[in-house]
C-alpha angles and dihedrals in degrees: 000000000000131000120211120225131196124024115036093014101061129117119259113277136185125034094334091059092055089056095047129236109319092347136120130234111242120205091194120071118250092246091060100042096044097091092056099039120112091235092061092051092047091052089049090052089050093053093046092050093045093072098059091037092051091048090052092046094046094047093049095045097047094043096048096041092047090049092048093047091050092051095048088100085069131044092257094070095073098054091042090053090047090050089051091053092045090052090052089052089053092050087049089061090053091049092050090051091048091049091047094050100041105025099031089234111155105205119175123231114267121245113288124243114281107218112202090187135012126252137054096300091051090052092047092052092047092052093048093047096046115104089205090065094054093045089052088052091050089050091052091055102042095040094072101063091043092047091052091051093046093047093050095047094044097047091045096051096041096049093042093048098047095039092053093042091054094041093111088061099051108023090103088070092072100060092038101047108010099045096236134102096241143306108345109235095177136356143169137158093289106037145004132204118216130185096234112124123084094255094051091045091052092048089049091052089048092053088048089052091055091050090046093051093046097045098074090053092048090050090047090054090050093049089050087069088050089052091053093049094046093046096043100039105027101032129077116292121250090252092053092046090050091050090052091049092050092049090050092046091049089054091051091048092050093048092047092049091048091049091050092050091051090049093050091047092049093047092049093046097045098035126026096016093052091048092050091050090052089046092054091049092048092049090049091053091045090053091053093049095043094097098033100044113008093178093055089045091052090049091051091049089052091052089048089053089056090050089053091054092049092048091049091051091050090050091050091050091048092049091046089054091053099045120324119227091227089062092054095044104038108014137233098318095061094036094052091045088056091051092047091053089061094051117107092232130051110273126196112210122199119177116181106183125137092198138012121262124228115297093247092055091044090053093050092047091050091048092048094052091044092054093046093050090047087055089051091052096047107034117010101072086213127160096208141012138190134208122200126183124182142145123251110188105294096350131087108219125207125183128181117187131182136170095228131128094286123205097129110153124193093197097062097079094248129141091288089062090056090048090051090053091054091051092045089056088068096037092267130144132217120200122186124198107180116144119188107278094025166211103187121208120183116187123191128190124200129179112259111238128165124207110243092226090060 
């Protein structure tokens, strides 16, 4: 598992890097371009559509639930209540699609119904027992008051801002068709103040500009609450999300274990096993020549002795790659020092742990540092490296630093990506900081667990 540095793996540079990946460079500040951005208009459309949608949702939910609750004294109340919840789930799908299209909110589908038995009664029981159904019902009820508030605030600020901003263009309508000099700022029985001279018109337009610039951010704050409600009530629950993550992590663990087994089998078959076969053949030939040509037999035995040493070294390397004995006997400090001694550049190792973590965590930490130092040896072109290990509350922290050429990128599907998947399988995190030209700093976090026997 090796990650290439340097050419082909560097971070974007030049003008494109200043803009960001896939982005554009804007000459106008965000505060000034917000009123005319597509995002602002999509959020406005979302707020405007929320009112009729919430009325429809609220009416359906209250009517159907009330009908079902009233019929609970009979058998019909249960299926009517189930139908009400199923309808709310259907409306939830529409709301997720609307939030995805207008707010750019990517909300996963909630967990499906788990039918313990087939048929209408099985479906009814599954709907009534599903937390997703009741969360969709809650969303249908609480969405209406918030939609009314959002609609009122949004329409007021948008219309006020744009009408005042464009006042210099339409103020002539008032004296010509309304019989007054302009917008009436104040008036009583004795006097009235109108915004009708150039200075007052300009100030009015300036105030409208402020309202126009502030309105998109107000709407964005309002839609943030909608994002929270859609994500929290219509998305998958934390338990369901955790189950999906665990299923994915289990698949990664199984695939990794299978890949490791295939690697061990290949190394044994192509390495030590082949050498042992050759060794057996050489010893057989030496046995046959022992009486005829003792010198040749001795020479062949000497060569076989060299093969034995090579096979033993390969077996030691293979065992060290699985789980080194030094890690079990003496812990991370000694094991990482052993790994560092085999690196092609000088490595400073500093392990600050008051106690040893669980063997599984120790093994993953050892494997992670080994892979990172192997990357340093093969690709970084560094002259020194450093390994630091410490504990931070309930996390085991690993950091490998080198002064190489940099350019390592976790997002390019390289060996670092595979390493990140292994860490993710145990709730770990891998962070890569490797600008072009170096230095490279890779930080890994693992959960801190202690074996009970220790």
